[in-house]
Each structure stands twice: as C-alpha cells, then as structure tokens.
N, C-alpha and C positions, 0 to 999 in steps of 0.2 A: 031809787038812786041815792047814794050816800051824799050827805050834805057837804062832804069834802070834795066832791067831784062836780066840775062845771063842764057842761057839754055845749057844743056849738049850736046856736039857735037860728043862725042866719046863713043863707046860701051865699058863700063867697067863692064857689068853685071856679067862677069865670076869671078871677083875679090871677095875674101873673105870679103872685106870691104864694099861690095855693097849688098843692099837688096831693095826691093820695098818700104819698110817703111822708109828707110833712103835716098832714091833717091831724086833728086831735083823735086819739084812739078812743073809739066808743066804749061805753061801760061794759057791754057784753063781750068785748075783746080784751078786757083787763084780766088776763089769765095767769099772771105771775104772782105767786104767793110769796111769803117771807122766805120759804124754803127754796123757791126758785132763785130769789135774789141772793140768798146766802150761797147757793150752789154756784151762781155766776161769779161771785167774789172768790170762792174757792178755785173755780176754774181759771180766773184771771190771776190770782195771787200765786197759785202753784205754777211757777214757771222758772226757767233757768236764770233769768236776771234776778229773781227773788233769791234763788239758791246762791247766787254770787254776791249778793249785797254785803253780807257780813265779812266776806273775804277782803273787800276794799278797806273796811275799817280795821280789821286785824292786821293787815299789811302796813298800816300807819301807826301801829303800836298799841291799839286798844285790845283789851282781852275779850274773850268770847261773851261773857255775861254783860259787859258794857255795850258791846255791839247789839246784843239782843234787846237790852233795855231801850236803847236809842231807837231801834226799829219799831218796838212796841209803842213807845211814846209818840213817835212821828205818825204812826198809823192811827192812833187814837185822836191826835190833833187833826189829821186830814179827814177823818170820818165825820167830824162835827160839821164842817162846811159842806161836806159831801151830802149829809142828810138834809141840811138846810137848803142846799141848792136843788135837791131832789124833790122838794115839796111842790114846786110849781109843776113839775113833770106829772106828779100824781093828780094834783088838783085840776089841771087843764088838759092833760094827755098830750102835751106837745113837746117836741125835742128842743135842745139847746139853741139851735139857730133861730127858731121862732121866738122862744122866750127872750133871747138877746135883742130882738127888734125893739123891745120896750126901752131898754137901757141905752142902746147904741144907735137906734134908728134902723129903718128897713134896709138901708144901704150900708150904714156904718157897721152893722153886725158882721158883714163879710170879713172885715179886717180881723176881728177877734176869732170868728169861727174858722176861717181858712188858715190862720196861723196855727190854731189848735189842730186843724186837720193835717197840715203839712208835718207837724211834729209827730202826730200819730202815724203818718206814712213812714217816717224814719223808724219808729218802733216796729211797725209792721215788717219793714225790710229786715231789721235785726232779728226779729223772732223767726221770720221765714228762713233766713240764713241758718239760724241755729237748728231749726227743724230739718233743714236740708242736710246738715252735718249728721244728724241721727240716721237719716236714710242712707247716707254715705257709709256710716259705721255698720249698718245692717248688710249692705252690699259687701263690705270687706269681710264680715263674719261668715257670710255664705260662701264667698270665693276663697277664703283663707288668706286674703291679702292683708298686708300690714297698713295699707293706706299711705298717703303722701303728706309730708309736712308742707305748710303754706297753702297757697291757692292752687287748685288743679281743675282739670276739665271735669273729673268725676264729681267734685264738690259743686260745680256750677250746674251740672246736669241734675244732681240731687236737689239743689235749690229750686230748679225749674219744676221738678215733680211736686215738691211740697207747695210751691206757689199755686199750682193748678188745684191741689187739694183744698187750699184756702178759698180759691175762686169758686169751687163747687158749692160750698156752704153760703157764700155771698149771693150767688145766683139763685139758691133755693129760698132765701129770705129769712126773716127773723124767727119764725117758728122752728126752723131747722137749727137755728143758733140756740134757742131755748132747750131743744132736745139734746144737742151736743153738750151743753153745760150741765144739764141735770144728770146725765149718765156718766160724764167724765169725772165729776167731783168726787164721788166715793172711790173711784179707781185711783185717783191722784192721792187721796189721803192714805189709802192702803199702801201704795208704793213708798210713800214717805216713812210709814211705820216699818215696812219690810227693810228699807235701807238702814234705819236705826237699829233694828234687831241684828242685821248682818254685822254691822259695825261693833255692836256690843258683844256679840258672840265670838267674833274673830279676835277682838282685843281682850276679852275676858274681864270686862268691867267698864262701867260708865266713867268712873273717876280716872282710870288709866287713859281712856280716850281723850277726855277733856283736858287732862294735864298736858297733852301734846300741843294745845293751842299756843302755848308759850313759844314753841319752836317756830310756829308759822309767823310770829311777829318779827322774825329776824331775816332781813334780806341777805342773800348768800354772799354778796360782795359789796363792801362800801369802802370809801377812801376818806381818811381823816387827815387834817393838817395841823401839825404841832411843831413849834420852834423851827419854822422854815423847812420842815421835812414832811413829805407825804407818806402816809402809811396805808397799806392795803390790809383790810380786815376780812377774814374768811369765816363764814358761818355755815356749817353743814348739819344735817339732821342726825338724830340718834334713834335706835329702835327702842322698843318698850322696856328692854333691860338696861337701857342707857349706853349701849355700845354704839360708837361712831359708825355711820354708814358709808363714810368716805375714807379712802386711804391715800389718795394723791390729788394734786391739783396742777393745772398748767396755765400759765399766763400766755394767752394765745396771741401769736404774732407771726409774721412771715419768717422771722429769724429764729423763733424759739418754739421747738416742739418737745422740750424736755419736761418730763413729769417729775414733780417734787413731792416729797412726803408732806402730807397735810399737817398744818400747824394752826393752833389757836392764837399764836403770838402775832402781833402786827408786823407786817413786812415792809421795810423801807423801799420806796420806789422813787425813781428820778423824774418820771413824767406821768402826771395823773390823767392825761388826755386819752380818752377812748381805750381805757384798759379793759380787756375782756378776759374772763377766766372760765375754765371748764374743770369739772371734778369727775373723778372716777373711783370705782371700787374694783379692786383686782382680786378679791378673795374667792370669787366663784370660778366656774369653768371658763367663762369668758368675761372680760371687763364690762362693767356697767357704766355708761357715760351719762352725765347730766347734760342739760342744754348749756350753750355758751351764754354767760351772763355779763353784761356791761356794767362796770362799777360806777356808782354815783358818789360824788363828793358830798360829805355830810359835815356840817359845822357842829363840833362837839359842845360848843358853848351856847348853841341855840336852845332857848328855853320857852318854847311855845306853850302857852297855858293849856292844860288839859281840858279845862272848862271851855275854852274857846274852840278846841278841837271837837268837843261834844256838840257845840252849837253849830259848827260847820257841817258836821255829819247829820245833825237833826234837820238842817235846811235841805240837804241833798236827799234825805229819805222822804221828807214831805214832798219834795219835787218829784219823787218817783210816781206818785199818783196825782200830780198837779193837773195833768191832762183830763183824767177821769172826773176830778172834782168839778171841772167846768161843765162837762157834757153828761153828767150822771142822769140828767132828765131824759136823755135818749133811751135809758133803760127803765127808769122809774115810771115813765109814762105807761108802761104795761102792767104796773102794780095795781092791786085791787083797792088798797087803803093806805093811808099815811103810816099806820102802825106796821104794815107789811114792809114798807120801804125802810123805816127806821130800824126795826128789829132785824130785818134781813141783812142790812149793811153792817150793823154792829156785830152781828153773829159771824158774818162772813169775812170781814176784812182784817181787823187787828190780830185776831187769834191765828188766822191762817198765815199771815205774813211772819209772825213770830215762830210758828211751828216749822214752816218750810225753811226759814233762815237757820233755825236750829238744826234741821236736817242737813243743810249744807255744811255747817260748822262741824257737826258730829261725824258725818261720813268722811269729810276731808281729813279731820284729825286722825280717824281710824286708818285712812288710806296710807298716811305717811309712815305708819308702823307695820301695816299689813302687806305693803308692796315693796319689795327689795330694790326696785329700780327708781324709787323716788329718793334722791340723794340730798336735795336742797329744797328750801321752802318755795323758791321761785317755780319749781316744777310740780308743786302740789296740785292735784287735779280738782280744782274748785269747780270746773265745768263738769257737770254730771255725765255729759256725752263722752268726754275724755276718760272719766273714771270708769264708766261701764265698759268702754272699749278695752280696758286692761284685763278684764276677766278672760280666762282661757276657753271656757265653755261657750261655743257659739250660740247654743240655745238660750243661755242666760243673757248674752249680749243682745240677741235679736228681740227677745221678749221685753227686756228692760228698755231698749231703744224705742220699741213701739209705744211704751208708756210715755217716754219723753216726747214722742211725736204728738200723742194725745194731749199732754200737758201744754205743749207749745201751741198747738192748734186752738185749744179752748181759750187760751189767753189772747191769742192774736185776733180771733174773730170778735170776741166780746169787747176787748179793750182798744183795739187798733183798727177796726173796720167800721163799726156802727157810727161812731162820731164823725170821721172824715167823710163817710158816705153821705150823711145828712148835711154836712157842711158844703160839700160840692153840689149836692142836690139843691140846696138853698140858693146857690148862685144863679140857677136857671131852672126853677121848679118844674116848668112845663116840658122841659127837654131832657133834664138830667134826673133819672130815677135813682132810687136807692141802689139798685143793681149796677147802674152805670157809674154812680159815685164810687161804689166798691171797686169797680174795675179800674177807675182812675187812681184810687188808693193803691191798688196792686201795682200799677205801672210806675207810679212815683216811688213806690217801695223798692223797685228795681233800680231806677235812675239815681237814687240817693246813695247807691253803692254801700250796702250795709256791711260788707266784709271789711270795710275800713272803719265805719262808724262804731262797730262793736268794741273797739279798743279805747274809745273815748267816752264811755258811758257816764263816769262820775262827773267829768267836766260838763258834759251834755246836760246832766240833770240840773246842775246849779244854774246854767244859762237858761234852760227851759223854765225853771222856777221864776226867773225874772220876767219872762214874757207872759206867763199865765197867772201868777199871783194877782196882778192888777185886774185882770178880767174877772176873776172870781170875786174879788172885793167889790167891784162895781155891780155885779149881778146880785149879790146878797144885799148890798145897801139899797139897790133899786127895789127889789122885791119886798123886803121886810120893812125898811124904814121909810122909803118914799111912797110905795104903793100899798103898804099894809096888807100884802098878800092878795091884792085884788087887781086884776088886769081885765081889760075889755077884749075878750077872746076874738071876736069877729074882726076887731080893728087891727089885730096883728097880721091879718091877711089882706088888708086894703092898701093899694098903692098910694092913696091920698087920705088915709085915715090919720088918727091922732098920733100914731107912731111913725108917721112919715116926717114929722117935725117941719111943718110949713112947706111940705112937698120937696124938701131938700134931701130927705132920706137919712140925715145925720143929726143925732142928738149932740149938740156942742158940749154939754156937760160930760157926756160919756166919753167923747173923743179926747177932750182935754185931760180928763182924769186918767184915761188909759195912757196917753202919751207921756204925761208927767210921771205916772207910776212906773212905767217901763224904763224911762230915762233914769229915775232915781235908783231903781233896782240894778241897772246894768252899768251906770257911770263908773262904778268902782272897778270894773273890768279894765278900763283904760286909764283911770286916775288912781294911782297907788294910795294916795292919802284918803281916798274914800272906799278903799277895798272892803271895809267892814259892811258897807251897804250891799255890795255884790255878794259877799259871803252869806249874807242873810237875805238873799234876793227875793225869795218867796214872801217872807214876812214883810220886807221893805215895801215891795210893790203892793201887796194886799192891803196893808194898813194905810199907806198914803193914798191909794186910789179909792179905798172905802170912805175915808174921811172927806177927801176932796170932792168926790161925787155927791155925797150927802149935802155938803155945804153949798155946792153950786146949784143943786136941784132945789134946795130950800129957798134960794134967792129968786127962783123963777116966778 
C-alpha cells in the first residue's frame, strides 16, 4: 500500500454517519489513472456552457484573444486549489461531505455541502435542458420540421427523454460514469477539431475567420444621448468581402410597419423607451429577417477601466468551476496516487477549456460569414445546437446533435451528479444512497426551471462564486495549515468523535468563517459602495474565510 494512502482500520459501520457510498474507497478499488482523470475533465469541460463562455466576454467588448487568455488564466488559477483540495480524497479515499466534517463539524458540513449540491442541481437542470434541445433538433431533422421558437411541448418532451438518459447512468453507479467519460473524451475532442476544419475550409483562412470577431463585439441596436437628443445607432454584419448583409430596418411599433433603407448614421428619436428594431435583407428570392432587438441606452462618456473588466470576467470564469473545486475529492478518491490526480487535472482542465472556448469563437465567427440568414451580431449562433440546426443536410444535423448529447451527458454526470448525490446521501447516510441522492438531484433539476435559469448564467456564476469561495478557503486552510494533511479517519464517522465538537456537531470556527466570508463576498450585491467585493466575490470570500478560519483555529 502506498504511503500516501490511509485506509480505515476500525469498524464504524454501525454509525449513523457511515454508509457504503460515503465509506473510504479501498486501495484495490482505486482504478482511476491520470488518463481517466484527464478524460473526466475533457468530458466535463467540453460542454455547451464552455462553448458559450467567450461569447459573453466578446459581447461586452473584449476581443477573441483577450477572452481566451482570461479563460486560460482563470482555469490555471482554479486548478491549483482543485489539486490541493483533491489531496485528501486520494489520501483517505473519502468524498467532500466526509472531509468537510473536520472543518465544519458533523452537522455543520450540511450547510456547505447542501449549498454546493443545490447549485449543482441548477447546473444539472441547465445541462439537461440543453441536451433536450439537441434531441428536439434531431426530431426536427428527421421529420423535416423547422421547430418552434420559445418554449414548446416538443422541447419539454425532449427534456424529459434526456433526463431519463441521465438517470440511467446515475442508477448504474460510478463505474458506468468512468466508462462514459473515458470513451466520450476522444469523441468530443474530434468533433471540436472537425468544427474548426469546417469553419476554416468554408471561410478559406484562419485570419479571415478570426477577423470577424470584431463584428461580434457590436450590439445591433444601441441608443446614445447627446445634447438633450436621443440617437438610435444601428450595427449590421458584413460578409467576408465586406458587403453589408442588411438592406433595410424597421422600428417596430403598432403604428409603424414601414421599412427604411439601412443607415450607419445616428437616427434622432423622440422617445428612447422600449425601442425595438428589426432588420432584413431583400436581395434574395424572399426577404431574410433578423430577430427583433430591443435597444439599450448606452452612456458614451462611460469609461470603465478595461483592466477592471478583465478582473470581473476572471472572477466569473473562476466561478465556473467553483463547485467542482470544493467537491473534487468526490472524484480523486478513486485515483491511485497523488501524482495521478495532479497530472490528470492539469492535463485535463486548463487546455480543454481554452481549446473548446476557441472552438466556440472560431465556429461562430465563421458562421456569421457562411450563413446568409445571420444579419446581426445578436443572432450569431453561439449555441452549437442552434448552429448545427442551420445545416440543410439532415444526416449532418443528426450526427452532430448526437455528439452534442454525448458532450452534455458526460459533463452533467461527472460535474453535476456525483457531488450533490454525495451531499444528499450525507444528510441521512443509512437511508439515502448515492442512487437516491442522484434521483433527488434530478428532481430538483426539474423544479429549478432551467429553461429560465439558462439566460442568467453570467450573473449566476458571480453569485455562486461568493457562496463557494469561502467553503474552499476553509477546507484548504483546515487540511493544510491546521491539520498538516493528517486527519483521524475513523473519527470522521463517529457521532460523538472529535469532529462532533463537544457533541454539538458544529465547529464554531468553521461556521463563523463561512458566515463572514459569504457576507463579505455578497454584501456588494446590495451595497453599491462595496460592489468591488461582490465583483471579486470568489477571491473575496476565499481569502477572508481562509485567513479568519486559520486565526480562529490557532487560538483554540
């Protein structure tokens, strides 16, 4: 047995805190190598939200390489605490809810683990909805239907089908998850390369494609205010020859159905409230229409620091994997050695996130010059499900959407099921198994109504960062600084052991540090003068809780 591995030497199976699902993984069942762990990260990172990440940044005025640098840096940053927090999983073979008993207490850990679990349920619901959309697109390709805009019965039926596919792997257990991740990883990398090749081939050059990213930075309609007058500013896309793709525009209202010739000049308007504009191209056999866009008022004198914008996005991108950084021991407990978990995570996470974000950027840039019906940046198909649905060949659509389903399934199972299943199991170990916890995750994923949550991901990430950064700070301070990487394994499963903290079940230092860390991270959400704390919520909460927990435990 490796000196890095500690096995349970005492029978604690009669304790209410013990179950087979939460028990330490024996050495002979540590079957996940560095390649399995890297494959799991490929499977988790290659997903539609990753594909979409860069779009949020580009839409706020960053260019494509700035977006990629931020994504790469954020994932390098989050991989470091990910590896640190994964150490206890390898050494003791236990999941996050059990490790957390040392820092928070046998009862206090529920607050941290269930919060993490509920957030994962939200992600589970979002990913399941996206996978359902891929199934819906396959149905439309087979039947020749164009599909419906907005919510529809067909989309909810497809959501239900994909939900049951997820449940199948949950009910089959962790070995089926390892199998899914191992075999899906190479498929997902291949589809990314194929998408890049298609984009390059259609546009006839890498530089031509990436030059289009400038067009994606411009919102189709904005309103500016100068000298007591409001001006409507229109931005439409050009093809790769630089020819404008829009010929007319219409300010949509009940009284106005007149189409005007498109102009780049500001248009004076009397009322800036709820102005909606639609564009069209009339050069083909039938007019091509854009979506209807609502104009936003923009202050031309606003000079937000670009450095500050970088920091805001860095925080949001770190928050993308804030959930996994807390519960990574749920996965590393199956690793053979510490070297496997370190190498596997560094191989799998940062590079994959950058690669697939680049795929999203490159393919979307190519789409705006390869598809004639994309007239404005607001209609750019950042969502790959929407992009693939634009292809006319139904075989291409079906095969590509199957790949999207695999990508979404592999991410959902590994990132959004294992952790909440363990969190819910930890609430009542003798009654709630991993499979039951997974079923609870699936049900909450429906109740959370992901079809609405999907549109709020960027704000959701920053808020989540504020909740989870403090938890991670406390876990790392406890394990490395307070306990020097040494825990009493059997005591973690005893109702009245040393981690019950005088039978209360709560470690006051952990609960105080958590409360103050979350408060400091989120207070800026409500108090404008402290908004910088909220903008940096993950870093704010992590640092404050880390330092405070160490100081409080040192005084004990």
